[in-house]
N, C-alpha and C positions, 0 to 999 in steps of 0.2 A: 431365211435368208442366211447363205454364206459366202463372206465379201472377201477377196482378195485384195489389198492394195498395193498398186507397184507406188513404192514409196520415192519423195526426193533422196538429194544425195549430200543437202547445203543442212548445219544446222538450224538456222533459222527457218527453212522453209519447212524443216520437220515438225517445227515448233508451231509456226501457223498450219500444218495440215491436221492439229486437233481439232480445229474449228470444225471441218469435213468427217472427221469421224463421230464426234459428237454430235452432230447434226443427224446423223446416218442411225445413232443409237436412238435419239429423239424419235425418229420416225419408225423406225422397227427393232424397238427392246430388245426382242427375241435374239434381234442378228449377232451374229461372233464376227469379227473383223479381224483380220491378221494383214499384220503386210511385214511387205518383200521389202529389206533395206539394209545398205550397208551395216558389217558388225559394227562401227562404233553407235550405231543407231540405235542398237539394241537397250540399252541401260534408258535413254530416254522412254522411248517406248513402254519400258514397265515402268516406266510411271504416269503412264497415262490410263487411268482405270478405264477406259471403253476397247481397250487391245486385248485380243484373246491372246494371241500369240505374234513373237516376232521372228520371223521367218531371216535368216541373213543368205544376203544376198552375194554368190562365189564369184562371180561375174568383176571385174573391174570397172571401177566408174571411166567410162570414155570406150571401153571393147565392147568390137563388136561379137564375136565368138559365137558364129550361127549357132553350131555345132553344142557347145554348152546350155545356149540357152533352149534349145531343141530337150533338151536329157532334163533339164531342170524343170521344163513344163511338164513335160509328160512324167517326170515325178509327181508332179503337184496334180495330176489330171485324176487321181483317186480320191483325193479331198471333198471333193462334192462342194467346189463354190459354183454359188448360182451368180454372183455379180463380180467382176472386177472393176477396179475406178485406176486407172494410168494418170500418174499425176506429172510423171516429167513428159518433154515433147516430141522426144524422140522416137521413130519410128521404129529401132533396138527395142527400146522398153514395153513396148504395145507386144512384141512377140511372143513372150511368155505366156500370159492369157489366153493367146489364141491357141499356142500348144499345146494348153492344157484342158484346151473344149469348155472353156468358160462360157455358157450360154449368151451373158449381157457384160458387155465392153466396154465402159466408157471412159470417156477422154477429150479434151478439145483438139482441134485438129490442129497436127504438125507435118511433121516429115512424110512425107507419102505416106499417110494411117488410114489412106481406106482400103476396107475390106480387111485391117486390121481389129481396128474398132467398129462396133455396129451399131453402138452409141456417141456419133459424134457427132461434137458441139462446133458449129462451125466459125466465130471469131470469139476467142478471149478477151480482146480488145474493149469489147462492149463492157466489161467491167473495170473500173479502175485502180482497185486494188486485189494485191494480189491474193488474200483472204478471201474475198467473193467469188474470183476463180476455184477456188477450190471448193467451196462451200457449194456452189452454182450445180455442181455434179450432180448432187443427192437430189435436187429438183428435177422434173421433167423439161426435157428442152424448152415445149413452148410456152411456160411458164414461170421459168425462172428468174428474167428479166423483173417481172413483178414481183417475186419474191423473194429475193436477194438484196440486201442490202447492209452496208458497211455496220449500221448501229445493230441491225439484227442477228447478225453472224455470232455467235457461240465464241466464248473467248478462251483462247488454251490457257490451260492449269494443272502443270503440273503438280503430281504431289511431293509432299516435300516428306523425310522419312525424317524423324526429331532425333531416334537415337544414331543413324549414321552419320547426321549433322553433327551429335554432339561428337562423336569418334572423329568427322574431319576437323573440327577445330583442335580438339589435343594432337591429331597426329601435325598439326601443323605449327603448333603452340601460339595458339590465337586464342584472346580473349576478347569478351565483350563489353569491358571496363568503359573503354571509350567507344561512342558511336562509331560504325564502321560505313564508312562510303569505301564504294566497288568502282573500278577505273578498269575501264576494257579498251586498252588504245590500240589494238587489233583489227585486223578487217581482211579475211582470207580472200574476200575479192579484188582486193587491189587497195594501190596505195592513193588512189583518188577518193578513198572510205576514210583513210587515216587521216584524226586531226594530228596536228604535230607535236611531239614528244615533250620540247620544251614547253608548250601551252599545258600540258598533261601535267608539267613539274610544276608548274607556278600553280596550278588549282589544289595537286598534293600541298606544297607549302600553305597555301592561304587556310586548308581545312584543319590542319594538324594544329597551327597558329590558335584557330577556333576551337581546339576541344576534340576534334575527330579524329579518328584511325586510319589509314589508308589498305585496302587489299587490293594489288595488281591481279588482273587475270589476265587470261591468254593459252595461248598453247605454248610448245618449245619454241617454236617460231618466232612469237612476242616475247622471248627470255632477253634478247638483247635490248630491246627497247624498255622493256620494265625496266631492267636492269641501271640504264641510262637512267632512268624519271628517278630513280629512290637515292642512286647515289649525285644526284643534282643538288637534293636535302641537305643542307647544313648536319654535319656530324650526327647533332646531339637531337636531330627528329628526326632521323634514319629510325631507330627504335620502334616509332608508331607509323612505318610503313612497310608491309609487310610481300614481297615480292613471292605471287602464287604462280607465276606463268609457266607450265613445263612441268608445276611440281603435284599437280591435282589431277585426279580422274575428272572426266567430264561430269560422271554425276556426284562426284566430292564437288565441284565446282556448282552442281546446282543447288547441292543444301549450303553451300557456301552464299551463294549468292543472295539466296534467300534469308539470310542471316543480315544482311546487309540493309542501314536503312534508307540509303538510296545508293541509287548505280547511274555511274556518267558512261556512257557508251558511244562509239561508232556504230554506225549503221551496219551491225555482224549479227551473227547466230545468238554471242552471249545478249546481246539487247534485248533479243524476244523471248532469252532463256528468263531474263530476270524479271519483262515481264509474265511471264510465265507463272513466278513464283512469287507476286504480287510485291516486289520491288519499286518504291518510286523510282521513274526512269528521267533521268536528261539524257534527249536522242541527238548527237552529233551528226548534222549530214551534211556530204560534203557533194559528190558527184550524183550523189542516189538524192530519193525526197519522201519525205513522208505522206505524199498523196500517191504512194505505190505499196511502201512498205511501213506504214508506223508501227512502233509497240502498240499491242494489243492491250491495254492495261488504262485503270481511271487515272493514275495519278503520274502524267507523264508532260516535261516541258518539253517541245522540238524546239532545236536552234539549230539556225545556217543562216548564210549573207544569203544575199538578197541580188549579185552580181549578174552579170545578164547572160554569161556563157553556162548559167547551171540551173539547173539539173542535166549534167550529158550522158549521164550513167555509163560511162569510162571507166576501165580499170585503171587508166591510168591519163593522165591530166593531156588533152591532145594539144594544149595550148602551153605547157612546160613550165605554167606557171602556180598553179595548185592554189590559185587566191581565194577558189572557193572556202578552202580551210585555213588557210595562210592568215588570210585577212578577216577570220573568225576570231576575236581576243580573249582569252582568259574570263574577261570581267564579266562578255556577255554569258559565259557560260556559268562563274562563279554566281551572278545576279539569279538564275534559274537554281541552282542547287538552293541557295537560301530562300526560295521560296516552299522549300520542305523541311530545313533544317531549324530556320529562326535565326 
């Protein structure tokens, strides 16, 4: 088998998709797996031992560009792919394997994909968890329900490069003299996943007072929030809080998260990265649910409120109060952290 994966475009989804690649390699050890995905994914894919090659998707997320997809598909036609797995649910994502004349094209029913996929799975909602939906594609349609359960899905496991980790620690002037607690206060999906920065600041204060240090992770978009968290701390404690948001590459973040004792994170891509490098995880849920995208690790505490309107799975609070996050107190999250740090 020579397999082409049309990969997802979100960090967390890409990490969870490793469970499919592991399953495919377990079933077909000699298979080669290439993943077509946005350029930012390449460093993550290179930390997945199951992947032969990461192919850059030159067409932007959300763009249709039929002629560009035709040219890309035809350029892949000579690679000898026997199977394609299409992980996004859009019609346009299924065009490239068709244009590449790949004989077996598997994916879930989505926008008008009849004919584009010839191994079309009818209803992804028969599986509760997103990782189950990925892994199920590796099994025959008539047996996947019996064979795929969350408990037997392989867990994502990104490799960590010790030399690169040490270089990242040095480049960002980080030491491990104090145990590091990673805080990930961002969420690309939207504000309904973001626990308030004032609550993160309270966690940072209490943990530094207990002898920990804080590493703040995120993208450049999160920098204002992470800087506000750090600036809330008394001046004498700010030396133990390091703002890395927007300062690291994604792959440096992978290696630095792996150096953390525990990570406190919103339901975000960095939460799934942290789980995949073996951290203790405290996962905070607002509009989303751990019954759909839990961190796939052993040492996990999941915290959320139980108000009636959650989970709504909205990017922004439709009731404009964000009570699912505002009413989750720092004391609850701190209790979860203390289960790991004592």
